[in-house]
N, C-alpha and C positions, 0 to 999 in steps of 0.2 A: 553221334549223339551231340546235341547242342551243349555248349559249355556254360552258359549263364541262364539261370532261371530266376523268376521273381520269388517263387516259393517252392521248396522241395519238402514233400511230406513223406515221412517214414512210417509205413504201416497203413494197410488198406482196409482196416476194420471200419466200424461205423464212424468213429471220431475222425479218422483220416479221410475216409471216403466223403463224408459230408463237408469237411473243410475243403477238400479238393473241388467239390461241386460249387461251393460258395465262392471260393477264390476264382475259379474259372469263369463264373458268371460275372465277376467284376472285371473281366478282361485281362487277368494276370496270366503270366506264363507259368503254368503249374506242372510240376513233375511229381508223380506219385510212385513210390518204390515199395514193393512188397516182397518178403522173402519166400513166401509160399506161392504155389500155383492156385489159380481160381478156376472154378468155384471150389470151396473147401468147407468142411464142417468144423464147428467150434463147440466146445463144452458150453451147454446152456445157451443163453442169449437168443432164444427164438421166440420170446414173449415180449410184447410191446404194449405199454400202457398209454394213458392220455398224453403224458408229457412227450413221449417219443413221437406220437402221431401229430401233435401240435407242431413240433419242430419240423417234421417233414412237410406238413401242410404249408408252413410259413416259407418254405423253400420251393414251393410249387410242385411238390411230389405228393399231391393229395390222394391220388388213386394208386400209389405204388403197391399197397397191400392187395387191393382187389385185382390189379393187373397181374400180380404174381400168384394169385390163387390163395392168398392168406385166408385163414379161418378165424371167425369170431371167437372170443373168449368171454364167458359171462359169469363164471363161478370159480371159487377156490375151495377145494375139498381137502380138509385136514384129517390125518389119521394119527392117533396116539393110543398105544396099548389096546388095540381092538375097538376103540371108540372113534366115531367120526363126527365132524362138524363141517357145515358148508356156509360159505359167505358169498355175497354178491360181488362180482368183479366187473364193474361197468366198463364198456368200451374197450375191452382188451382185444388183441390180435395175436395169432401165432403164425409165424412164417419162418421156414428153415433158414439158417445162416447161408447155406449155399445159394438160395434164391435171393435173399435180401441183400447180402453184401455185393453180389454180382450186379444186381439191379442198380444199386447206389453207384458203383464204379462205372457202369454203363452210362448213367446220367451225367457223371462227371466228365467222362470222355466226350460225350455228345456236346457238353458245354465248352469243350476245348482243352481239357486236361490231358496230359500224356501219362500213361501208366506203364510201369515195367514190373514184371513178375519174376519170381525165382531169382531175386537179386537182393543182396544185403547192402546196407549203407552204413558208413562210419564217418561221423562228423569229425573233421580235422581242424586245422588252424583257422583263426579268424583274421580278416583284414578289416579296414575301416568300413567297407561297403558290402561285404559278403562273407559267407562261410564256405570253406573248401570241403567237399564231401567225396569220400572214396567209395566207389561202387564195385561190387564183385558179382559177376554173372555166374550163377550156380551151374548152368548148363555147359558153358564154354570154359569156365575157370578163369576168364580174363578179368582184369581190373581196369578201371578208368576213373577219371576225376571230373567232377563238375563243380561249378560255383553257384551258390544260391544266396540271394539277398536276405531271405528269411528261411529258417528250417523249422518245421513242425514235427515234433517227435511223438508219434502215436503208436509206438512199437510194443505195447502190451506190458504185462506185469513185470517181466524181468528184462526190460530193455537195457542193452549195453552198447548203444550206438553213439553215446556222447563220450568225449575225452574224460578220463578218470578224474582229472583235477577239476572238472566242471559239473560232473554228473551228480555230485552230492551223495547222500545215502538214503536208501529205502529202509525204513524201520518196520520190521514185521511185528505185529502185535502179539503179545503173549497169548498162547492157546489158539492162535489162528488156525483155521481149518484149511484143508486142501480140497480143490475141486476135482471131480472126476465125472466122466459121462460117456455115453454111447447111444447109438440108435439101433433099435431092434424091430424086426418085422413081427408084429404081434397082431393076431387077428381075433383075439378074445374081445368081449364087449365090456370088460370091467373098467377099462379106462377109455370112456367115450370122448369124442372131440368136444370142444367148447368149454373145457374145464382144466385147470391146473390141479393135479393131484399131488399133495405134499405129505409124505410119510416122515414122521418124526421118531427118531430112535435115540438110544443112549449116547452114541458116538457120532451123531451126525443126522442129516436129513436128506431125503431124495425127492426131487420134483419130477413128475412125469406128465408129459403133454403130447397129445396126438397132433402130428404135423399135417400140413396140407396134402402131403403125398400118402397119408395113412400110416406112415411109420411112427413108432413111439419113441420120443426123445426122453432119455433119462439123464438127469444131471443132479449130482449131489455134492454136499460139502461134508467132509469127514475129518475126524481127528486123525492126526498123523499115525498114531498107533494102530488105528483101525485099518489103514491102508497097508501097513507093513506086516499084517498077519494073514495067514492062509493064502488065498488066491488074490489078495489085494483088493482091488476095486469091486470085483465080482462078489466076494464074500461080504465086503463092507455094505454094499447095496442090498444084498439079500438079507443080511441081519437087520438093517433098518426097516425094510419092508415087512419082515416077519414080526418085528417088535411093534410096528404100527398096526398090524392086522391087515395089511394090503397083500394081495397075492403076488407072487413072483412071476413075472412074464416067462413062459416056458422057453422062449428063445434066449433068455439072458445067459444061459450056460453054454450056448452053442458057438463058442469061440469069437464072441463079439470083440471088435477092436476098441479098446477103451483109450480115452485121451485124458491125461492128468494135467493139472495146473500147479504152479508154485503156490506157496501160502497166499491166501486170498486177502486177508485184512492187513493192510500196510499203508504207510504214509511216506511221502517223499519230501525231503527238505529243500529240494531245488525243482522248481517248475518253470523257471525262465532264466536265461543268461544272455550272453553276447550273441544277439541275432538268432536265438532259438527259443521256442516255447514248448513245454511238455504238456501233453493232453491225454485224455482217455485214461485207460487203466494205468498207464505209466506214471500218471500224476498222483495216484493214490486210489485205493480200492477197499471195499467192504463187502462181506457176503451179502448179495442182493436178494430181493424177494419181489415177486409179481412183476417182473419186467423192468425193475429199476436200473439194473446194470446197463441195459441198452439205452435207457433214457439219459443216464449220466454221460455215456459216450457221445450220443447225438447232441446233447446240450453243449458239451465242450467243442464239438466240431462246428456247431452253429455260432459259437462265440468268437471264433478265431479270426475271421476275415477282417473285421475292423482294426484289430491289432496288427495284422499283416500289412494292411494299407498304410497305417500310421508308421509302422516300422520301415516301410520302403522309403518314406520321406525322411524320417529321422528316428534312429533307435535311441531310447533313453532308459535310465533306471526307473523312471516314473512309469513307463509302459510296462516294464517287468513287474513292478509292484501292483499295478492295476490288473494285470493278468492273474496274479496270485489271488487278489481280492475277488475277482470274477469267479474263479473256480470255487472259492470258499462260499460265496453267496449262492451260486446256482447249483453247486454239486455237493459241497461239504455239508451244508445244512440238511440236504435230503439224505445224505449218507448217515447222518446222526440217528435217524429213525431206524435204519437197518442195523446200525451198530448196536443199538439198544435191544432190538429183537434178537440179534445174534447172541448177545450176552445172556438173554433169558433162556434161549434154547440150549445153552451149554450146561444148564443146571436142571436136574430132574424135578426138583421141588417147584421152582419158578415156572417151568414149562407146564407142569400139572395145573398150577393156579391159573396161568394164562388160558389154558385149554378150557378149564371150567368156566372162566369168564366168557369165553367165546361161545360155549354151549348155551349158557344162560342168557347172556346179553350180547347177541351177535352185532348189535348196533355199535358197540364199543370197538370191536375189531374192524368193522366196516368203516368206521371213522378214521382208523389208522390207514387202511387201504386207500381211503379217499385222500388223505394227506399225501400219500405216495403218488397219487394220480394228479396232484395239483399241477396246473399248467403255468409255467413261468418262462418266458422267452428271454434270451440274452439281449442286451441293448445293442441296437445297430450302430451305436456310437462308441463302443468299446468302454462303456462305463460299467462299474460293478453290478448295477441293478437298474431296472426300469423305474 
C-alpha cells in the first residue's frame, strides 16, 4: 500500500463517496476507507430530492438514477389516527442504498480514487505536512500506517476515528429519537411505488417506500422507550402503523433483520482541525424528511474539494472557520426546517393542528416541501455561499 496520499477519506457513504469522486477528478491521489463491505443496506436514505439530484448533475452524474433503475417519486402520503392526506412531491427519486452507494464509489474509482473496504481507520499524530493514519484490515487482522496531507472524516453519526483530544463532543439533543429500519418482501398493493408513505404515531413515525427492486423499505424514528419495549423495533413500527391507520405488511413479523441507529438529532462542536475536516452525519444531524438526509450528505461531499485543494497548498485556521461556515450555510439552515418539523411531531396536539392544516390547505405543506427541495450548490471556490 502506498504511504502518502493527498487526501484520505474515512467513510464511503454519500458524503465520502462524492468527495472521493470530486477530489479524484481534480487529479488528486485519493484513498477511500470503509469499515463495511459493499454493497450494503442502510437505514432510510433511499429517497432523493431536487437538491441531491442537482448536486449529482453538477458532478456529471446526470443519469445515475436512471442507469441504476431508480424510480420516480411524485407524492407524500401522510397517515394520522386513521386519516390520510396527500401532497405533491415534485422530482423525487427512490433508489436503494445498495445500488446508489456502489454506483457512486464505482464512479470515484473510475475517476482514479483507490477504495479499501472492511477496513477501519484511526487518525493519529499530525506533522507539519500530513496526518498519520492507522489502518486495520478486518479480514486479515493486520495493521498498517499511511500518511495523508488532508483527512476527510465522513464516518457516520458515532464516528470515533479522531484522537480524543481533537474530536470534540457530540451533543445529543434532548428527546432525540433513534432510527430503525428494515426491508421486507411485500406484494400487497397498499404501498404502491411513486409515493413516500409516512405513518405518524405517538412515539415516532415510520416511512415506507417501494424500491426499484419491488421490495418495501421501512425506516422510522422512535422514542427510546418505544424501542426498549416488547420486540423492540418490530413492535414500535407496528404500533405506529396501527395508530396511523396504515396496514402492517404481513412480512414484518417474519424475522426481518432490523438495523438501528444511535440518537439522530445531534450537533458536533468540532468540524475541522489540524489537516482534517468532518462532514456528513459526523458533523451533525437532524431527523430528516423527504430525502433531505441524502441531500445534506451529498452537499457536504460536493463542498469539500476546494478546501482540500487549498489545504494541500497551506493549511490555516481561516480554512477551518470557512469550512464550519460552509456547513452552516448549506446544511445547517436546511436542517432547521427538519428540526422544527421534528419538534412538532413529538407533541400530539401540535401534530394534530399541523395535520389539519395540511388537509385543509395542502399548499402550506407543499411550500415547506418546496423549501426542502430548494437547489443550492456549494461554491467551487470554497466560500461559504454562492
